[in-house]
C-alpha positions, 0 to 999 in steps of 0.5 A: 536531546534536540536531535532526538526531539526533531527525529521524533517529530519528523517521524510523527509527521511523515508516518501517518501520511504514508500510512494513509496513502498506502492504506487508501491505495490498497483499499482502492485496488482491492475494491476495484479488483473484487469480482463476485459470482453472480449467484453468490448472495452476500452483503456488499461490505465484502467488497471492502476488505478480506476481513469482511470476506472472512467474517461473512464466510462463517455463515455460508455453506462450505462450497459458497464459503470457498468461492467467496474466500477465493474471490477475496484472496485474489484482490488482496494479493493484487492489492499487496503486489500493487503496493509493493511495486509502488513502494519499490518505484518510490524508493528508486525515484527517491534514490535517483533524486538523491544521486542527482542532487548529490552529483550536482552538489559535488560538481558545484563544490569541485568548481568552487575549490578549483 
């Protein structure tokens, strides 16, 4: 029972910071990568998210809507791949740390028993 409670609390503590970090990085990359055509007259909020782009295209002529959709999808893809790469890097670094600490612990344990 106690183990389940500890697990639940640990999940609650580490989950939100991860969501905040990943969400913030994703939004940052999206905003920085968003490039709009000079002649395209759209609200500034389309720089915030793909959702805003998709909501905005509903009221545009077909050609302008397609240009805006493409302009929104490209930074979304860049954001996704950036977060994917960062997550992979984090897992590799964490695995290296665990391996290093485990090897050091095993070496210390062997030295104690010798």
